[in-house]
N, C-alpha and C positions, 0 to 999 in steps of 0.2 A: 487566718490563713487566706491566701488568695488563690484563686483558681487560674492556673496557667496551662495553656495548651501549646505544645510545641510539636509541629509536624515536620518530619524530614522525608522528602521524597527523593531518594537517590537510587539510581539504577546501577547494577553491576557493570552494565555495558556503557562505555564512555563515548563511543562513536555512534552517531545516528545519521543515516543517509535517507533522504526522502526524494522521490521522483514522481513525476506524473507522466503517464503514458497516454497520449491522446491519439485517437484514430478518427479519420474523417475530417472534412473541411467545411461542410455546410453547417449552417446554424442548427438545424435539426438532425444533422447527420454526423454527430460527434459522440464518441464514447470516451470516457476518461477513467483510468484506473489509477488510484493513488497507492504507491508502494513505499513501505518504510521498513528498513532493516537496521538492526543494532549489532554492535560488536565491540571488541576490546581494542583492536588495532585497525588502522586505516586499510591495510592490505586485505585483512580477513573480511572486513566489512564490505569493501568494494567487491571482493570475490563473491560474497554472499548475495549482494545486490545483482551481480551479473548472472549468477545461478538462478535467482528468483525470476528475473526477467526472461531468461531462456526457458525456464519451466513454464511460465505463463504462455509463452509462444508455442512451445512444443506440445503442451497439454491442450491447447486450443481454448484456454479460458476466455480470452478476449472474443474469440468467435462465438463461443457459447453465450456469453453475455450479450453480444451483438444480436444474436438470433432470438433472444428472449423478448417477447412482445406481450403486452397486456392482453388478456383474453376477455371475452364478453362477461365472464364471472367476476373480473377484477374491478369493474366500474362501480 
């Protein structure tokens, strides 16, 4: 008998959208968030991406991350 390994990695979601949100323009003054959403249809997935980006802005996630600075204990 031979040992065979067969791995299938299939997601129920057929549409994957990825985007990067970049803030700032200086070399050391940039923040980047990677956003990835999945869905079954292009319309629903695009809507989910728009809602996610709006929530990130509304909830202040980007600002919170921007304000996070390493402290003296983090070194």
